[in-house]
C-alpha positions in Angstrom: 36.6 46.7 131.3 40.3 46.7 129.8 41.4 49.8 128.1 43.2 50.1 125.0 47.1 49.7 125.5 47.6 53.4 124.8 44.8 54.7 127.1 46.1 56.2 130.1 43.2 58.1 131.6 42.1 55.8 134.0 43.2 52.6 135.6 42.0 49.3 134.4 41.3 48.2 138.1 38.9 51.3 138.7 37.0 50.9 135.5 36.4 47.3 136.0 35.3 47.7 139.6 32.6 50.3 138.7 31.4 48.0 135.9 31.0 45.3 138.4 29.0 47.1 140.6 26.9 48.4 137.7 26.4 44.8 136.6 25.6 43.7 140.3 22.5 46.0 140.3 19.3 44.2 139.8 17.6 47.0 138.0 19.5 49.2 135.6 19.7 53.1 136.1 17.2 55.1 134.6 18.7 58.5 134.4 18.3 60.0 131.1 19.7 63.3 129.4 18.0 66.5 130.2 16.5 66.5 126.5 15.5 63.0 125.7 13.2 64.1 122.6 14.9 61.8 120.4 14.3 62.4 116.7 12.9 59.1 115.5 12.3 58.3 111.7 9.0 56.3 111.7 7.5 58.2 109.0 10.6 59.5 107.1 11.1 56.2 105.2 8.7 57.3 102.7 10.8 60.7 102.0 12.5 59.0 98.8 9.0 58.0 97.8 7.7 61.4 98.2 10.3 63.2 96.6 10.4 61.2 93.8 6.7 62.4 93.2 5.0 63.1 90.0 6.5 66.8 90.1 10.1 65.6 90.2 11.2 63.7 87.1 14.4 62.3 86.8 16.3 60.6 83.9 16.7 56.9 84.4 18.1 54.0 82.4 15.4 51.3 82.9 11.5 51.2 82.9 8.9 48.7 84.2 7.1 47.1 81.1 3.6 46.6 80.7 3.8 45.4 76.9 2.1 48.9 75.8 2.5 50.7 72.7 3.9 54.5 72.9 1.3 57.1 73.6 1.7 60.7 74.6 1.8 61.9 78.2 -0.1 65.1 77.6 -3.9 65.0 78.7 -4.6 68.0 76.6 -3.5 66.7 73.2 -4.8 68.2 70.2 -7.7 66.7 68.3 -5.3 65.3 65.6 -2.6 63.7 67.9 -5.6 62.4 70.0 -7.4 61.1 66.9 -4.3 59.7 65.5 -3.8 57.8 68.8 0.0 58.5 68.6 0.0 59.2 72.5 3.4 59.1 74.2 2.6 56.8 77.5 4.4 58.7 80.4 6.4 56.5 82.6 4.9 54.3 85.0 7.8 55.2 87.7 7.9 59.0 89.1 11.7 58.8 88.6 11.3 57.9 85.2 9.1 60.5 83.6 11.2 60.9 80.5 10.8 57.1 79.5 8.3 55.7 77.0 6.9 52.4 77.1 8.4 49.5 75.1 6.3 47.5 72.8 9.0 44.4 72.6 8.9 42.1 75.8 12.8 41.7 75.5 15.1 42.2 79.0 18.3 43.7 77.1 19.1 45.7 74.2 19.5 44.4 70.7 22.9 42.8 70.0 22.4 43.4 66.2 21.7 47.2 67.1 24.9 47.2 68.9 26.9 45.7 66.3 25.5 48.3 64.0 26.8 51.1 66.2 30.0 49.5 66.2 30.2 49.5 62.3 29.6 53.1 62.4 32.3 54.0 64.7 34.8 51.4 63.2 38.2 53.1 61.8 39.7 52.7 58.5 43.2 52.3 59.9 43.9 49.2 62.0 46.1 50.0 65.1 47.7 47.3 66.1 47.7 46.0 69.7 51.2 44.8 71.2 50.9 41.0 71.8 49.3 40.3 75.6 51.2 38.3 77.7 50.2 36.7 80.8 51.5 38.0 84.2 51.4 36.3 87.6 51.8 39.5 89.6 50.3 39.2 92.9 47.1 41.7 93.2 47.5 44.7 95.8 44.4 43.4 97.8 45.7 46.1 100.3 44.8 49.1 97.9 42.4 51.4 98.5 39.6 51.7 96.1 39.9 55.1 94.2 37.1 57.3 95.1 35.1 58.5 92.1 34.2 62.3 92.5 31.3 62.1 90.2 28.2 63.4 92.0 26.2 60.4 90.5 27.5 58.2 93.1 25.4 60.4 95.8 22.1 58.9 96.2 19.6 61.8 95.0 16.7 60.5 97.2 17.0 59.3 100.7 14.6 58.0 103.2 16.2 60.2 106.1 15.3 63.4 107.9 19.0 64.8 108.0 20.1 66.8 105.0 22.1 65.0 102.3 25.4 66.4 102.5 27.7 65.9 99.5 30.7 63.9 100.5 33.2 65.1 98.1 36.6 63.9 97.0 38.2 66.8 98.8 36.6 65.7 102.0 37.7 62.1 101.3 41.2 63.3 100.6 41.2 65.5 104.1 40.0 62.2 105.9 42.7 59.9 104.3 45.3 62.5 105.2 44.5 62.0 108.8 45.7 58.5 108.9 48.9 57.5 107.2 48.4 54.8 104.8 51.0 52.4 103.5 52.8 53.9 100.6 51.7 52.7 97.0 53.3 53.3 93.6 51.3 55.8 91.7 51.2 54.3 88.0 49.0 57.3 86.9 50.7 60.6 85.4 51.1 63.2 87.8 49.0 66.0 86.5 48.3 69.3 88.1 44.7 69.4 89.0 42.4 72.2 87.9 39.0 73.2 88.0 38.6 73.2 84.4 39.6 69.6 84.1 36.4 67.5 84.0 36.2 64.2 85.9 36.9 60.9 83.6 33.2 59.7 82.8 31.7 56.5 84.1 30.6 53.8 81.8 26.8 54.1 81.1 25.9 50.9 82.8 27.4 51.7 86.4 26.2 51.4 90.0 24.0 54.3 90.0 22.2 53.7 86.9 21.8 50.2 88.1 20.6 51.3 91.8 17.1 52.2 90.7 16.2 48.5 90.2 18.0 47.6 93.7 15.2 45.7 95.7 15.1 48.4 98.2 14.3 50.9 95.5 11.8 48.7 94.0 10.0 48.3 97.3 9.8 52.1 97.6 8.6 52.9 94.1 4.7 53.5 94.6 4.3 53.7 90.9 5.8 50.3 90.2 3.8 48.8 93.6 0.5 50.4 91.7 1.3 49.2 88.4 1.8 45.5 89.3 -1.6 45.2 90.0 -2.7 45.8 86.6 0.1 43.9 84.7 0.9 40.2 85.8 3.8 40.2 83.6 5.6 43.5 84.8 9.0 43.4 84.3 12.2 45.8 83.9 14.0 46.0 80.5 16.6 48.7 79.0 14.6 51.6 77.7 16.2 52.0 74.4 13.1 52.8 72.2 11.8 56.1 71.0 13.5 59.2 70.9 15.0 59.2 74.4 16.0 55.7 73.5 18.1 56.9 70.3 19.7 59.7 72.5 20.9 57.2 75.1 22.2 54.9 72.3 24.4 58.1 70.9 25.4 58.5 74.6 26.5 54.8 74.7 28.4 55.0 71.3 29.9 58.2 72.5 31.4 56.9 75.3 32.4 53.5 73.7 34.0 55.6 70.7 35.9 57.7 73.5 37.4 54.3 74.9 38.5 53.2 71.5 40.2 56.6 70.8 42.0 56.5 74.2 43.3 53.1 73.7 44.2 53.9 70.0 46.1 56.9 70.9 47.7 55.3 73.8 49.1 52.2 71.6 50.2 55.0 68.7 51.7 57.4 71.0 52.5 55.4 74.1 51.0 58.2 76.6 50.7 57.4 80.2 47.1 56.9 81.4 46.1 60.2 83.2 44.2 59.8 86.6 41.8 62.5 86.1 41.0 62.1 82.4 41.4 58.4 81.5 38.2 56.3 81.2 40.0 53.1 82.1 40.3 52.9 85.6 36.7 54.2 86.2 35.7 51.4 83.5 37.4 48.5 85.6 36.5 49.9 89.0 32.7 50.1 87.9 33.0 46.5 86.6 34.4 45.3 89.7 31.7 47.3 91.7 28.8 45.9 89.9 30.2 42.2 90.1 30.7 42.8 93.8 27.1 44.0 94.2 25.5 41.0 91.9 27.7 38.0 93.4 27.2 36.2 96.6 29.5 37.2 99.6 31.8 34.4 99.2 32.9 35.2 95.9 33.6 38.7 96.5 37.0 38.5 97.4 37.9 36.7 94.7 36.4 39.7 92.3 38.5 41.9 94.5 41.6 40.1 94.2 41.2 39.7 90.2 40.2 43.1 89.5 43.1 44.9 91.5 42.5 48.3 89.7 46.1 49.2 90.6 47.6 46.0 89.2 45.4 46.3 86.2 46.4 49.7 85.3 50.3 48.5 86.1 49.7 45.7 83.5 48.0 48.2 81.0 50.8 50.5 81.2 53.5 47.8 80.7 51.5 46.0 77.7 51.2 43.0 79.8 47.4 42.8 80.6 46.0 39.7 79.0 42.4 40.6 78.1 41.5 37.0 77.1 42.6 35.6 80.3 40.3 38.3 82.1 37.7 37.3 79.6 38.1 33.6 80.3 37.6 34.3 84.0 34.7 36.7 83.4 32.8 34.0 81.1 33.2 31.8 84.1 31.7 33.8 86.2 28.7 35.0 84.1 27.9 31.4 83.3 27.8 30.4 87.1 25.4 33.0 87.7 23.7 34.3 84.6 20.6 33.0 83.3 21.0 29.9 80.7 19.6 32.3 77.8 22.8 34.7 78.5 25.3 32.0 77.5 25.2 32.9 73.8 26.0 36.5 74.9 29.1 35.4 77.0 30.3 33.2 74.2 30.2 36.0 71.9 31.9 38.5 74.4 34.8 35.8 74.7 34.8 35.4 70.9 35.2 39.4 70.7 38.5 39.2 73.0 40.0 36.4 71.3 39.7 38.1 67.6 41.0 41.1 69.2 43.8 39.5 70.3 44.2 37.6 67.3 43.6 40.7 64.8 45.4 43.0 67.3 42.0 45.1 66.6 41.0 47.8 69.1 37.7 48.0 67.5 36.9 44.1 68.7 38.5 44.9 72.1 36.3 47.8 72.9 33.3 45.5 71.2 34.2 43.2 74.0 34.5 45.5 76.9 31.0 46.7 75.7 29.5 43.2 75.9 30.7 42.8 79.2 28.6 45.9 80.5 25.6 44.6 78.6 25.8 41.1 80.2 26.2 42.9 83.6 23.1 45.0 82.9 21.5 41.8 81.9 22.2 40.3 85.0 20.9 43.1 87.4 17.6 42.9 85.5 17.3 39.4 85.4 17.7 39.7 89.2 15.3 42.3 89.7 12.5 40.7 87.7 13.0 37.5 89.6 12.6 39.5 92.7 9.5 41.0 91.6 8.1 37.4 90.7 8.9 36.4 93.8 7.4 39.1 95.9 4.4 39.7 93.4 1.9 38.1 96.1 3.3 40.0 98.8 3.4 43.3 96.9 -0.4 42.7 95.7 -1.5 41.8 99.0 -0.1 45.1 100.7 -0.6 47.5 97.7 -4.0 49.3 99.1 -2.3 49.8 102.3 0.9 51.0 101.1 -0.7 53.4 98.8 -3.1 54.9 101.4 0.0 55.3 103.3 1.8 57.1 100.6 -1.0 59.5 100.0 -1.7 60.3 103.7 2.3 61.2 104.1 2.0 63.2 100.7 -0.9 65.1 102.2 0.5 65.5 105.6 3.5 67.2 104.1 1.3 69.5 101.7 2.8 67.9 98.9 -0.3 66.8 97.5 -3.9 68.8 97.4 -6.5 66.6 96.8 -9.4 69.2 96.6 -9.8 68.7 92.9 -10.5 64.8 93.3 -13.0 65.7 96.1 -14.6 68.3 93.4 -14.5 65.7 90.7 -16.0 63.0 92.8 -18.9 65.0 94.3 -19.9 65.8 90.8 -21.0 62.2 90.6 -22.2 61.9 94.0 -25.5 59.9 94.3 -26.7 58.5 97.5 -29.0 56.2 95.5 -26.1 54.6 93.7 -23.3 52.3 95.0 -20.2 53.7 95.3 -18.8 51.5 92.7 -21.1 52.9 90.0 -20.1 56.4 91.4 -16.4 55.8 90.6 -16.9 54.2 87.4 -19.0 57.1 86.0 -16.5 59.6 87.5 -13.6 57.9 85.6 -15.6 57.4 82.3 -15.9 61.4 82.5 -12.4 61.6 82.2 -12.1 59.3 79.2 -14.3 61.7 77.0 -12.7 63.3 73.9 -16.0 65.5 73.1 -15.5 66.8 76.7 -11.8 66.5 77.2 -10.6 67.3 80.8 -7.3 69.4 81.1 -5.9 67.7 84.0 -6.7 64.3 85.8 -7.4 64.1 89.6 -4.3 64.0 91.7 -6.0 61.0 93.5 -5.1 59.2 90.4 -1.6 60.3 90.0 -0.5 56.6 89.6 -3.0 56.1 86.6 -2.3 58.9 84.4 -0.7 57.0 81.7 -3.3 54.3 82.3 -6.4 57.0 81.5 -4.6 58.2 78.5 -4.7 54.7 77.2 -8.2 53.8 78.0 -9.4 57.2 76.4 -7.6 56.3 73.5 -9.2 52.9 73.6 -12.6 54.4 73.6 -12.0 56.9 71.1 -11.0 53.9 68.8 -14.4 51.8 69.6 -16.5 55.2 68.9 -14.5 55.9 65.7 -15.0 52.1 64.3 -18.5 52.4 65.5 -19.2 55.7 63.2 -17.5 53.6 60.4 -20.0 50.8 61.0 -22.9 53.4 60.8 -21.7 55.0 57.5 -21.1 51.5 56.2 -24.8 50.6 56.9 -26.1 53.7 55.7 -24.4 53.3 52.5 -25.7 49.9 51.9 -29.3 50.9 52.5 -28.7 53.8 49.7 -27.3 51.0 47.4 -30.0 48.6 48.2 -27.3 46.0 49.5 -28.9 45.3 52.9 -27.7 41.8 52.4 -24.1 43.0 52.8 -25.0 44.0 56.6 -23.9 40.8 58.4 -21.7 40.2 61.6 -18.9 38.7 59.3 -18.7 41.7 56.9 -18.7 44.1 59.9 -15.8 42.0 61.7 -14.0 42.0 58.1 -14.7 45.8 57.8 -13.3 46.5 61.2 -10.0 44.5 60.4 -9.5 46.2 57.3 -10.0 49.8 58.6 -7.7 49.1 61.6 -5.2 47.8 59.2 -5.6 51.2 57.1 -5.0 53.5 60.4 -2.2 51.6 62.1 1.6 52.3 60.7 4.6 50.3 60.6 5.3 51.5 64.3 1.8 50.4 65.8 0.6 54.0 65.9 -2.9 54.8 64.9 -3.4 57.7 62.5 -7.2 58.2 62.1 -7.6 61.7 60.7 -4.9 61.4 58.2 -6.2 58.2 57.0 -9.9 59.0 56.5 -9.4 59.2 52.8 -8.2 55.6 52.7 -11.1 54.6 55.1 -13.9 56.4 53.1 -12.5 54.5 49.8 -12.8 51.3 51.5 -16.0 51.5 53.0 -17.4 52.8 49.7 -15.9 50.0 47.9 -17.6 47.3 50.2 -20.9 49.0 50.3 -21.2 48.3 47.0 -18.9 45.6 45.7 -20.3 45.2 42.4 -18.8 48.4 41.3 -15.0 48.0 40.4 -14.3 51.7 41.1 -16.7 53.1 43.5 -18.8 55.9 42.7 -17.0 59.1 43.1 -20.0 61.2 44.9 -20.1 58.3 47.3 -16.5 58.6 48.1 -16.8 62.3 48.4 -19.7 62.1 50.7 -18.2 59.2 53.0 -15.1 61.5 53.3 -16.7 64.4 54.2 -19.0 63.0 56.6 -15.9 61.2 58.3 -13.7 64.0 58.5 -16.5 65.7 60.3 -18.0 63.3 62.5 -14.7 61.7 63.9 -14.0 64.8 65.5 -14.7 64.9 69.3 -16.6 68.4 68.5 -19.2 66.8 66.6 -22.7 66.1 68.0 -22.8 62.7 66.3 -19.5 61.7 68.2 -20.7 62.8 71.2 -24.1 60.7 71.1 -21.8 57.5 69.9 -19.5 58.2 72.5 -22.2 58.5 75.5 -23.9 55.1 73.9 -20.3 53.6 74.1 -20.2 54.8 77.6 -23.3 53.5 78.7 -22.5 50.0 77.3 -19.3 50.2 79.5 -21.1 51.1 82.5 -23.5 48.1 82.2 -20.8 45.8 81.9 -19.0 47.3 84.9 -22.4 46.6 87.0 -22.4 43.1 85.5 -18.7 42.8 87.1 -19.8 44.2 90.3 -22.6 41.4 90.3 -20.5 38.6 89.9 -18.9 39.8 93.3 -15.1 39.6 92.6 -13.1 39.4 95.6 -9.6 39.9 94.1 -8.2 43.1 94.2 -5.7 42.3 91.4 -6.2 40.5 88.1 -4.5 37.2 88.3 -3.4 35.9 84.8 -5.9 32.9 83.9 -9.1 34.8 85.5 -10.9 35.8 82.6 -13.2 38.0 84.6 -10.8 40.6 85.6 -7.7 39.7 83.7 -6.3 43.3 82.3 -5.7 43.1 78.5 -2.6 44.9 77.2 -3.6 48.8 77.3 -2.7 49.6 73.7 -4.5 51.6 71.1 -3.8 49.4 68.2 -5.3 46.3 69.4 -6.9 44.6 66.8 -10.1 42.7 68.1 -12.5 40.3 66.4 -15.6 41.2 68.5 -16.6 44.7 69.4 -18.0 43.4 72.7 -14.6 41.9 73.7 -12.9 45.0 73.3 -15.5 47.1 75.3 -15.3 44.2 77.8 -11.8 44.6 78.0 -12.3 48.4 78.8 -15.0 47.8 81.2 -12.7 45.3 83.1 -9.9 47.8 83.4 -12.3 50.4 84.6 -13.6 48.1 87.0 -10.6 47.3 88.6 -9.3 50.9 88.8 -12.7 51.9 90.5 -12.0 49.2 93.1 -8.8 49.8 93.8 -9.5 53.4 94.1 -12.4 52.7 96.8 -10.5 50.6 98.7 -7.5 52.9 98.8 -9.8 55.8 99.8 -11.6 53.3 102.2 -15.3 54.8 101.4 -17.0 51.7 102.2 -20.5 52.4 103.1 -22.2 50.2 106.1 -26.2 49.8 105.9 -26.7 50.8 109.3 -30.7 51.4 109.2 -31.2 47.8 109.9 -28.5 46.7 112.4 -27.5 49.9 114.4 -28.8 48.7 117.4 -26.5 45.7 117.5 -23.8 47.4 116.2 -23.3 50.1 119.0 -23.6 47.3 121.6 -19.8 46.1 121.5 -17.3 46.4 119.1 -17.2 43.3 116.4 -14.2 41.4 115.6 -13.5 38.0 114.3 -10.6 35.7 114.5 -10.3 35.7 110.4 -9.8 39.2 110.4 -6.5 38.7 113.0 -4.1 38.1 110.1 -4.9 41.5 108.8 -3.3 43.4 111.8 -0.7 41.0 112.1 0.6 40.7 108.8 4.0 42.5 109.2 4.6 40.5 112.3 4.0 37.3 110.7 6.1 38.2 107.7 9.3 38.8 109.8 8.2 35.5 112.0 8.7 33.6 108.4 12.2 33.8 108.6 13.5 32.5 112.1 16.0 34.3 114.1 18.6 33.2 116.2 16.0 32.6 119.3 18.9 33.4 121.9 16.2 34.5 124.5 14.3 31.1 124.3 17.4 29.3 124.6 18.5 31.2 127.7 15.1 30.4 129.2 15.2 26.9 128.7 19.2 27.0 130.4 18.1 29.0 133.2 15.2 26.6 133.8 17.7 24.1 134.8 18.0 26.0 138.2 14.4 27.4 138.5 12.5 24.2 137.9 9.5 26.1 136.0 6.6 23.7 135.0 6.5 23.2 130.9 3.2 25.2 130.7 4.5 28.4 132.2 8.0 28.1 130.6 6.2 28.0 127.2 4.2 30.9 127.9 7.3 33.0 129.0 9.2 32.2 125.9 6.1 33.0 123.8 5.6 36.5 125.7 9.5 37.1 125.1 9.7 36.1 121.6 6.2 38.4 120.8 8.0 41.3 122.6 11.5 40.8 120.7 9.9 40.4 117.3 7.7 43.5 117.8 10.6 45.7 119.0 12.7 44.5 115.7 9.6 45.9 113.7 10.0 49.3 115.4 13.7 49.2 115.4 13.8 48.8 111.7 11.7 51.8 111.2 13.8 53.6 113.7 16.9 52.9 111.7 15.5 53.2 108.3 16.9 49.5 107.6 16.3 47.9 104.6 17.1 44.4 105.1 16.3 41.9 108.1 17.4 38.3 108.2 18.4 38.5 104.5 14.9 39.9 103.2 13.1 43.3 103.0 12.2 45.0 106.2 8.4 44.7 107.2 7.7 48.3 106.9 9.0 48.5 103.0 6.4 46.0 102.2 3.5 47.1 104.5 4.3 50.8 104.9 5.3 52.5 108.2 1.8 53.2 109.8 0.5 49.5 109.4 3.8 48.0 110.7 3.9 50.3 113.9 0.2 49.4 114.4 1.0 45.7 114.2 4.0 46.0 116.2 2.0 47.8 119.0 -0.7 45.3 118.6 1.5 42.5 119.5 2.8 44.0 122.4 -0.7 44.0 123.8 -1.0 40.4 122.6 1.9 39.7 124.7 0.5 41.6 127.8 -2.5 39.6 127.5 -0.7 36.2 127.7 0.9 37.8 130.5 -2.4 38.5 132.3 -3.7 34.7 131.7 -0.3 33.6 133.3 -0.8 35.5 136.5 -1.8 39.3 136.6 0.7 39.9 139.4 3.4 39.9 136.8 1.8 43.1 135.1 3.9 45.4 137.2 7.1 43.5 136.3 6.2 43.6 132.4 5.3 47.3 133.0 8.8 48.1 134.5 10.9 46.4 131.9 9.0 47.6 129.2 9.7 51.2 130.5 13.4 50.2 130.9 13.5 49.1 127.2 12.1 52.3 125.9 14.5 54.2 128.1 17.5 52.5 126.7 16.1 52.8 123.0 15.4 56.6 123.5 19.0 57.2 124.7 20.4 55.1 121.7 18.2 57.5 119.3 19.1 60.5 121.3 23.0 60.1 121.1 22.2 58.9 117.4 20.3 61.8 116.0 22.4 64.5 118.1 25.7 62.9 117.6 26.1 63.0 121.2 28.9 60.5 122.1 28.4 58.9 125.5 31.0 57.5 128.0 31.8 53.8 128.0 29.7 53.6 131.3 26.8 55.7 129.7 26.8 53.2 127.0 26.6 50.1 129.2 24.1 51.4 131.4 21.9 52.3 128.2 22.6 48.6 126.9 21.6 47.3 130.3 18.0 49.2 129.8 17.5 48.6 126.1 18.9 45.0 125.4 19.0 43.5 128.9 15.2 44.4 129.5 13.9 41.3 127.9 16.7 39.2 129.4 15.7 40.4 132.9 11.8 40.0 132.3 12.5 36.5 131.5 14.4 35.8 134.5 12.2 37.6 136.8 9.1 35.7 135.4 10.8 32.4 135.8 11.6 33.4 139.5 8.1 34.0 140.1 6.7 30.6 138.9 10.0 28.5 140.3 9.3 25.7 142.5 12.8 25.6 143.7 14.1 27.9 146.6 16.8 29.7 144.6 19.4 31.0 146.8 20.9 33.5 144.5 19.5 35.9 142.0 20.4 35.5 138.2 19.6 39.0 137.3 23.2 40.4 137.3 23.9 37.4 135.2 21.1 38.2 132.7 22.4 41.9 132.7 25.9 40.6 131.9 24.7 38.7 129.0 22.6 41.3 127.6 25.7 43.6 127.5 27.8 40.8 125.7 25.1 40.2 123.3 24.9 43.9 122.4 28.5 44.7 122.1 29.1 41.4 119.9 26.1 42.9 117.7 27.9 46.1 117.3 31.0 44.1 116.2 29.5 41.8 113.9 27.8 44.6 112.1 30.9 46.2 111.0 33.0 43.1 110.9 31.0 39.8 109.9 30.3 39.0 106.4 27.2 36.5 107.1 25.4 39.7 109.2 26.1 42.1 106.5 24.3 39.9 103.9 21.4 39.7 106.0 21.3 43.6 107.0 23.5 45.2 104.7 27.2 46.4 104.7 28.0 48.5 108.1 24.5 49.6 108.4 25.5 51.0 111.6 27.6 53.7 109.9 24.8 54.3 107.2 22.4 55.1 110.3 25.0 57.2 112.2 24.6 54.6 115.0 26.9 55.4 117.8 27.9 51.5 118.5 30.4 50.4 121.0 33.5 50.4 118.5 32.5 53.7 117.7 32.2 55.2 121.0 35.4 54.0 121.9 37.3 55.5 119.0 35.4 58.9 119.4 36.2 58.9 123.0 40.1 57.9 122.4 40.5 60.8 119.9 37.9 63.5 121.1 39.6 66.2 118.7 39.6 64.2 115.9 36.3 64.9 114.1 36.8 62.4 111.2 35.0 59.6 112.3 32.0 61.8 113.5 32.0 63.8 110.1 31.4 60.4 108.2 28.5 59.3 110.6 27.0 62.9 110.0 26.4 61.9 106.3 24.4 58.9 107.0 26.3 57.7 103.9 25.4 54.6 101.7 29.0 54.9 99.9 30.9 51.6 100.2 34.2 53.3 99.8 33.4 55.7 102.5 32.4 52.9 104.9 35.5 51.1 104.2 37.6 54.0 105.0 35.6 54.3 108.4 36.5 50.6 108.9 40.0 51.4 108.4 39.9 54.6 110.9 38.5 51.9 113.5 41.3 49.9 112.9 43.5 52.7 113.4 42.1 53.7 116.5 42.4 49.8 117.6 38.6 50.0 118.7 37.8 46.5 116.8 40.9 45.1 119.2 39.6 46.9 122.3 36.0 45.6 121.5 37.6 41.9 121.2 39.2 42.3 124.4 36.2 43.5 126.1 34.1 40.5 125.1 36.9 38.3 126.4 37.0 40.1 129.6 33.0 40.1 130.2 33.0 36.5 129.0 35.4 35.7 131.7 33.4 37.5 134.1 30.1 35.8 133.2 32.0 32.3 133.4 33.2 33.2 136.7 29.8 34.4 137.9 28.0 31.2 136.6 30.5 28.8 138.8 29.7 31.0 141.9 25.9 30.4 141.2 26.9 26.6 141.0 28.7 26.8 144.2 26.1 28.5 146.0 23.4 26.6 144.8 25.2 23.3 145.1 24.0 22.4 141.3 26.5 20.9 138.9 24.1 19.9 136.0 24.7 19.8 132.2 22.6 23.3 132.1 25.6 25.2 133.8 27.7 23.9 131.3 25.3 24.7 128.4 25.3 28.2 129.6 29.0 28.4 129.6 29.2 27.1 126.3 26.5 29.7 125.0 28.8 32.7 126.8 32.1 31.2 124.8 30.0 31.3 121.5 28.9 34.7 122.4 32.1 36.3 122.7 33.7 34.5 119.7 34.8 37.0 117.2 36.8 34.9 114.7 
């Protein structure tokens, strides 16, 4: 293989000769390192999920929204707080444990509130901004993006087995010093860096704050995936309500006030922007980063060109930045990619900049900048909510298996103790009762206020908030029943039994609910007992203009006592309500509902809004809603625990004869495999089989089965590869293990391996030896690849080629060997060396595209090989060229997802000419393949279109432009 122009260690002819001899071998070498225990990451995918468990709360900017009202998180609330119903629902995401539920189904913060805050910070003194002028300076697209030292750029939770090593700005400066970049003009003031100077803050809406609603994070969020079962309308929205929302608004206002003061001071005193303390570079950098993350790849270069940070800061320094022109460009971008409902915001944003330019108002300018980030946040939320709607059927279908996987992982890592759940469940275990009823009784015991539990079972960790809401709903029903009982008693005493009608009782319920519900929707029972007593007294004897004082006093004293959970009367009424709920759950079970999740429009299992302030017109409807939610919760818990009982007494003799299986259940196993096949791949192996068959002339029936076997093996291996590489995307959509869980996906892949073997046995049992040999080769190659990656042990180029012949060439060879077996032609030459060579070309091209091809980066992510720490062909060349330089190796150790660091790694590979060397190697190997094809043509005497098509395929494979 050709060496780079600077390499002098070995002659080109010697390397080519050794490579030629390697490719000519019918089978690849099977030598492996002494230690081949590769550290795979089959189960590490859930690390981020586990680390974000109930015990690790983290502040966040968004919540997923269930249309609930705020209620308290504590399960041991005092009587008054529990009675009042002002319970703070804990967040549904374990990473958002400080959030509260939102009662307004809007997707973005109110602009009126933003305007109010703008007026608060408005200054009396108007600062005149110099008139903006349009510049036509070319953007410095080759300038490096400024690295943000803020630790917020580092992912807090990662699904990898390696430690999270902080990649600080000091590390980056060191790496940058290793490569001399073109000199640039520094438009920032030269300030002496000291440890006491804090870094400039990022805008409140930034890449890190929006990362939690990235698709990959959504798919890894077990709480969200559980909650979507209960709320068909689940969506994200900014969390700006409640105390935490108020604090967040203060933080937002503080940041934008700082931006305003900085701009005012700059225009007043003509200071030079400080690189270390100025907010503006980070502001424009964040704007660019968010736009790049949201827009299609075809628009990204335009964003980079327009939002050239160095150029923008130069224009600011020279008073030549045209904000109106920038706003017009952003307006066109927003209207092209935002939902139409955002157009009014975009128009208002543009108006702010025009008014700022006309009136020379810094305040208007800052308001416009603030609205830009509000619109960006809305765009991200719209994308996330759209993705949830699209993926909802898949998320629902896989929810139970995903949660079972999550809990098993937690238990295996000793991060979850379910002994409390076992004890709780055993209290109600009764062999004469169905599992659904047992679970229902156990759940009802958690909803009692008279016997309030101090903690909920750990197996219901995702349902703590839901249980608190249900307990508040039950308490409301009990208290209403106590009020109705008092009303009936007073009617009897005043001889007004005719007043006890369904209509009067429903009317009284509405009046009581109106009395106990404040303007914020919070329920206050204890502090409104006086008003309730007065209203009941008035309704029990309407002829009296002013109710009897003694009657009111009696009603008050009775209610103040009996609405306390410690009251015996309360306990009896609560038990009566529980019995009614249990009966309704039994009725639901008898209806034999088959859906795990409530579907909108299904009246039997639709989940009502879990709120303590719902005004119902019928008590049965309210209790029915509670029963429906409890029934669903019990059903999901049972399916997750896999505790279905089997009636063995009648058919045990039939059961033990042979394992039972039906084709209807087949899709349960193949779901991850089927999910991947719904997005077709390149089918390169199938195409090669068809082209090779112009030589082998295998009958169509056999060639169809050979193609099927190869495609099954290839697709199944991709499922495992994505787990081992911790990949988030495959063919432009989430990887299967993120949807179905790691164990489920592994099992599906293994099952399909045996399905392929079964197809082979039907073709010819003699092929089993060939199948076994090449599958061993495939796993040997994959093991070497993983070993080098996990141990950061760089192979030689020859070792890398041998690994590829095992790993990638295995299926190429298997197809050729099966075709040779069935060939009706007497072939004079083997195509195995050509298959080996094509496997090498294909893998090197794939390594190249992962780092250089925009389309592949869109389907699999930006430079994922660097994030995985993979030693691909260009990286192996770079490491071997400068073995003493630890720069690239240091980056690979980080397993970084930081785009700036990845871009730096790409620049390093450019400096070592690794991409150029890869292109030259592909050209050399392609020429070698074409020569080999022509030799085969001469030896076989064939000159068909099939050979020309193979040549064209080779030319396409080696194409890098």
